[in-house]
C-alpha positions in Angstrom: 107.0 91.9 71.3 106.9 93.1 75.0 104.2 91.3 77.5 101.8 93.6 78.7 102.4 94.4 82.8 100.6 94.5 85.6 102.4 96.9 87.9 100.9 96.6 91.6 101.4 99.5 94.2 100.4 99.6 97.8 100.3 102.3 100.6 102.0 105.3 99.3 100.5 107.1 102.4 101.2 110.5 101.0 104.8 109.8 100.1 104.8 111.8 96.7 108.7 111.7 96.1 108.9 108.2 96.5 106.0 107.6 94.4 107.5 109.9 91.4 110.8 108.1 91.9 109.2 104.8 91.5 107.0 105.9 88.7 109.9 106.9 86.7 112.0 103.8 87.6 109.4 101.8 85.7 109.0 103.1 82.9 105.7 103.2 82.2 104.4 101.7 78.5 101.2 102.7 77.2 99.7 99.2 77.4 100.7 98.9 81.5 98.0 98.0 83.8 98.5 100.2 87.3 96.9 98.5 90.4 97.2 100.7 93.5 96.5 98.5 96.3 94.6 101.2 98.8 95.8 103.7 101.3 97.0 106.7 99.1 96.3 109.1 102.0 97.8 110.2 105.3 100.9 109.4 107.3 103.5 111.0 104.5 103.9 114.6 103.9 101.6 115.1 100.9 98.1 113.0 100.5 96.6 115.5 97.8 99.6 115.4 95.9 99.7 111.3 95.7 95.8 111.3 95.0 96.2 113.8 92.0 99.2 112.0 90.8 97.5 108.7 90.3 94.2 110.2 88.8 96.8 111.9 86.6 98.1 108.5 85.8 94.6 107.3 85.5 94.0 110.0 82.5 96.8 108.3 80.2 97.1 104.4 81.9 94.5 101.7 83.0 94.7 102.1 86.4 92.7 100.4 89.3 92.2 101.7 92.4 91.9 99.0 95.4 89.8 100.3 98.6 92.2 100.9 101.4 91.2 101.9 105.2 92.3 105.1 104.7 90.0 105.6 101.9 87.2 104.0 103.5 87.7 106.5 106.3 87.4 109.5 104.1 84.4 108.0 102.6 82.7 107.8 105.7 84.1 111.3 107.0 82.6 112.5 103.6 79.0 111.3 104.6 78.8 112.1 107.7 80.1 116.1 106.8 77.1 115.8 104.1 74.7 115.2 107.1 76.2 117.9 109.1 75.7 120.7 106.5 71.9 119.6 106.5 71.4 118.8 110.1 74.0 120.5 112.1 75.0 117.1 113.3 78.8 116.6 114.6 80.8 114.2 112.4 82.0 111.4 114.6 85.1 111.0 112.6 87.8 113.7 114.3 91.0 112.0 112.9 93.8 115.1 112.6 94.6 114.0 108.9 91.2 113.4 107.6 90.0 116.6 109.5 92.6 118.6 108.0 92.6 116.9 104.5 89.2 116.0 103.6 87.6 119.5 102.8 90.7 120.3 100.5 89.2 117.1 98.3 88.2 118.6 95.3 85.1 116.7 93.2 87.5 115.4 91.0 89.7 113.9 93.8 86.6 112.5 95.5 85.4 111.3 92.0 88.4 109.5 92.0 88.5 107.9 95.3 85.1 107.0 95.1 86.3 104.8 91.9 87.8 102.4 94.6 87.2 99.0 94.4 87.5 96.5 97.5 89.5 93.8 95.7 90.9 92.9 91.7 91.3 89.8 90.0 93.9 89.1 87.0 92.2 85.6 86.0 94.6 84.8 83.7 97.4 84.9 86.3 95.5 83.4 89.0 96.0 86.4 91.1 93.8 88.6 93.4 94.7 92.2 94.7 93.3 93.0 98.0 94.3 95.9 100.5 93.9 94.2 104.1 93.1 90.6 103.1 90.8 87.3 102.3 89.0 86.6 105.6 88.9 82.6 106.3 85.2 82.8 106.5 84.9 84.2 102.7 84.4 81.0 100.2 82.4 83.4 97.4 83.5 86.6 95.4 81.1 88.1 93.2 82.2 88.6 89.8 82.5 92.5 90.1 83.3 94.0 93.2 80.8 96.7 92.8 78.2 94.1 93.5 79.6 94.2 97.6 78.1 98.2 97.5 74.7 96.7 96.8 74.4 94.4 99.6 72.7 94.4 102.7 74.2 95.8 105.9 75.2 93.0 107.6 76.6 91.2 104.5 78.3 94.2 103.0 80.2 94.7 106.4 81.4 91.7 106.6 83.0 92.2 102.9 84.0 95.6 104.1 86.8 94.1 106.8 88.7 92.7 103.6 90.3 96.3 103.8 91.7 96.1 107.3 92.0 92.4 108.1 95.2 91.2 109.6 94.6 88.8 112.4 91.9 86.3 113.0 91.1 83.8 115.8 91.3 79.9 115.0 87.5 79.9 113.9 88.0 82.6 111.5 86.7 85.7 113.4 87.9 89.4 112.4 90.7 90.7 115.4 91.2 94.3 115.6 94.2 96.0 115.5 96.4 95.4 119.1 94.1 93.1 120.1 95.7 90.0 119.0 96.3 86.8 121.1 98.9 84.4 120.6 96.4 82.0 119.4 95.6 84.3 116.5 97.1 83.9 112.9 97.8 86.5 110.6 95.1 86.0 107.7 98.1 85.2 104.8 99.7 82.4 107.1 96.5 80.4 107.0 95.3 81.3 103.5 95.3 78.5 100.9 95.3 80.2 97.6 91.4 79.4 96.9 91.4 83.1 94.8 94.6 82.7 93.7 98.1 84.3 95.0 97.4 87.3 96.9 98.6 90.3 96.8 98.1 92.8 99.7 99.1 95.8 101.7 98.0 97.3 105.2 100.7 95.5 107.4 103.7 97.1 107.2 106.7 94.9 106.8 109.9 96.6 107.5 112.2 94.7 105.3 113.8 95.2 102.0 111.6 93.0 100.0 108.1 92.0 99.6 106.8 89.3 102.5 106.2 85.9 101.4 103.5 83.8 102.3 102.9 80.4 101.0 99.8 81.9 98.6 100.2 85.6 99.4 102.6 88.5 99.3 102.9 91.6 101.6 103.8 94.4 99.6 103.3 97.1 102.3 107.4 97.6 103.2 106.4 101.1 105.6 107.6 104.0 103.1 105.8 106.5 105.6 107.6 105.0 108.3 110.9 105.4 106.6 110.6 101.7 104.9 110.5 101.1 101.2 108.0 101.9 98.5 107.7 99.1 96.1 106.0 98.0 92.7 105.6 94.2 91.7 105.6 93.6 88.0 103.4 90.6 87.0 103.8 89.5 83.2 101.6 86.8 81.3 104.7 84.7 81.3 104.1 84.5 85.2 107.6 86.1 86.1 107.4 88.6 88.8 110.1 91.5 89.2 110.2 93.9 92.4 111.5 97.5 91.9 112.1 99.2 95.1 112.5 103.0 96.3 113.9 103.8 99.3 112.1 106.4 101.6 113.6 109.7 101.6 113.2 109.6 105.6 111.0 108.9 108.5 107.6 110.7 107.8 105.8 109.0 110.8 106.6 106.9 113.7 105.3 103.2 113.6 102.5 102.4 116.5 104.0 99.6 118.1 100.9 97.5 117.5 101.8 97.0 113.8 105.6 96.1 114.7 105.8 92.5 113.1 
């Protein structure tokens, strides 16, 4: 009897052709759990196509969407748009891709993106799935990630850092992209595994296989930058298999701050 598969895919970033090829290679089974680790949108050629493909998969399979920093950006843009329509105030989020794609999102698209959670745990495999990372200060996670949306402003903001974390100072403070100093550490280098093995995206590693850390695995292989799109298949016997698709082309040039 085949064991249930937990299939993890990160940072599709609008690369619809590569996603379709990867899904085809996975030969999905009816009881598969698909976990998309955030950042379905932007950078690649077809953000809407990717969102709708994943939403379509959710109609037939058990699909969980993790909140990436790009989904979070669209959520903020949508809130500002609602306010703008009522008060004529300007929308402070002016990123070209968001301004272009945001108005094209249907109600169904928005509902699906709104279902994203900040993290997902697979207890039987002692595994946690996040987009950015697990901050050093975080010693406790609510049993349900939905709880975070009901927290007070400051506490909620701290947890939301999980979708954009890369580097931290030696005393555990968040470091903005491009502002890291030689003494700052990439979070996965010091993560002690307190919430289990962590699978994450957000930081592109331009290599042919996921980036291994002592208690974490980096799954963003820079598909939008001409790298790879990879899926991790986790099964109950704790075996791991990776399935990879090479990007068809370079869709976007990588910013120098992202080079690892």
